[in-house]
C-alpha distance (Angstrom), angle and dihedral (degrees) to the residues before:
residue distance angle dihedral
M1 . . .
C2 3.80 . .
S3 3.76 120.8 .
K4 3.77 122.1 -102.5
H5 3.82 89.3 -112.4
S6 3.80 104.2 63.3
C7 3.81 119.4 -139.9
V8 3.83 87.7 -163.6
E9 3.79 87.3 57.7
E10 3.81 91.3 53.4
V11 3.84 92.6 49.8
V12 3.81 91.7 48.3
K13 3.81 90.3 49.7
S14 3.80 89.8 49.7
I15 3.83 90.4 50.9
L16 3.79 89.9 51.2
D17 3.78 92.4 49.3
A18 3.80 91.1 49.1
Q19 3.80 93.4 47.1
D20 3.80 90.2 50.3
D21 3.80 91.1 52.6
A22 3.79 95.2 44.1
L23 3.86 116.7 81.4
D24 22.38 38.3 151.7
N25 3.84 88.4 45.3
Q26 3.78 123.7 162.3
C27 3.81 91.0 -118.8
D28 3.79 127.0 52.8
I29 3.80 90.1 -145.2
S30 3.81 119.3 28.4
C31 3.78 139.6 122.3
H32 3.81 88.9 -101.0
R33 3.82 92.1 53.2
S34 3.83 93.1 45.8
I35 3.80 91.5 50.0
Q36 3.78 90.8 48.2
D37 3.82 90.9 49.3
L38 3.78 89.0 50.4
V39 3.82 96.7 52.7
S40 3.81 100.3 31.7
P41 3.82 108.1 127.2
T42 3.79 92.4 -162.3
T43 3.80 100.0 57.0
G44 3.79 97.9 57.8
N45 3.80 86.7 -162.0
G46 3.86 97.0 146.9
Y47 3.77 93.1 -130.1
D48 3.81 114.2 162.4
T49 3.84 104.6 166.9
V50 3.78 140.7 56.8
P51 3.82 106.2 -161.2
F52 3.79 114.9 -154.8
I53 3.81 146.7 177.2
L54 3.80 122.9 -133.8
F55 3.80 127.6 -147.8
D56 3.78 126.2 -154.3
K57 3.80 125.7 -130.0
K58 3.81 90.3 -86.7
G59 3.81 92.0 54.4
N60 3.79 95.6 -106.2
P61 3.80 119.5 137.9
F62 3.81 113.8 -109.3
K63 3.77 117.0 -121.3
G64 3.79 115.8 -156.2
V65 3.78 119.2 -150.8
G66 3.77 127.4 -162.9
V67 3.76 142.5 152.8
Q68 3.79 127.1 -112.3
G69 3.80 127.2 -160.9
T70 3.81 139.0 46.1
T71 3.83 102.2 -129.9
Q72 3.84 103.9 12.9
L73 3.80 110.5 37.5
N74 3.79 123.8 -146.3
C75 3.80 123.5 -171.0
V76 3.79 114.3 -131.6
E77 3.81 124.3 -164.4
S78 3.78 125.1 -172.7
F79 3.79 143.1 162.2
I80 3.80 92.1 -158.6
F81 3.82 122.8 85.8
R82 3.78 144.6 -179.9
V83 3.83 117.9 -154.2
T84 3.80 113.8 -126.0
S85 3.83 102.1 171.6
V86 3.78 141.7 -2.2
K87 3.79 127.9 -158.0
D88 3.79 115.8 172.2
S89 3.81 104.0 -50.5
C90 3.80 94.5 -25.8
V91 3.75 115.3 98.0
T92 3.78 133.6 -178.3
L93 3.78 112.4 -138.8
E94 3.82 128.5 -169.9
L95 3.78 114.7 -142.9
L96 3.80 112.2 -124.3
T97 3.79 124.7 -159.5
T98 3.77 138.9 -172.0
E99 3.79 127.5 -123.6
S100 3.76 94.1 -102.8
D101 3.80 98.4 40.8
S102 3.76 119.0 153.9
V103 3.74 127.3 156.4
C104 3.80 104.0 -53.7
K105 3.77 129.9 -164.6
S106 3.82 95.7 -154.4
P107 3.77 141.5 15.7
C108 3.80 89.8 -111.2
E109 3.82 90.1 55.5
Q110 3.83 89.0 49.5
L111 3.80 94.4 48.3
D112 3.79 106.3 28.8
G113 3.76 110.7 123.7
E114 3.82 94.0 -1.3
N115 3.77 123.1 133.8
V116 3.81 107.8 -121.1
Q117 3.84 88.0 -130.0
N118 3.83 88.4 62.3
I119 3.81 90.6 71.6
E120 3.79 109.4 113.7
R121 3.79 137.9 -168.6
T122 3.79 117.9 -113.5
G123 3.80 99.9 -169.0
I124 3.82 87.2 -130.4
C125 3.77 113.3 127.2
I126 3.78 129.3 -170.6
T127 3.80 130.6 -174.3
V128 3.76 119.6 -132.9
D129 3.81 138.2 175.2
L130 3.78 107.5 -115.4
S131 3.76 91.7 -154.9
C132 3.82 86.5 74.7
F133 3.82 91.4 67.7
C134 3.78 131.8 73.7
A135 3.82 103.7 178.5
I136 3.77 140.9 38.2
S137 3.77 131.2 -168.1
C138 3.82 117.5 -163.0
L139 3.79 125.8 -151.8
P140 3.78 121.4 -148.5
A141 3.82 115.0 -71.7
I142 3.81 114.1 -94.6
S143 3.80 141.9 176.7
L144 3.84 116.4 -107.2
F145 3.77 100.4 161.1
């Protein structure tokens, strides 16, 4: 059982803070490394986003589902997110996709073989309760704007 104070919530809040400020770690790829890459004043890389995957309390990856379009609707599913706002434990997430997205059964199936720069914004946002999650996996920082 996850604690009342969610460590996933803290990481997502840190990502949001770093993304808002953005116009040697032990791991090559980690949330800490991605946040550092986002806010590093020396790299001048232009990164503005830390994409991530969330896992529920049973360890299963969370798949977000949303609808795109105003006249013709298209269902979009994704395991990859960008945080857009946090208020208490409620967070608004934008679904991110890859160029060759189709309906995927896992985040690895969605990302395997993709170039990180092929991740794209969908404009679809969902609101979730962060207290429902116990793990987060960050992808390398990228530029989406």
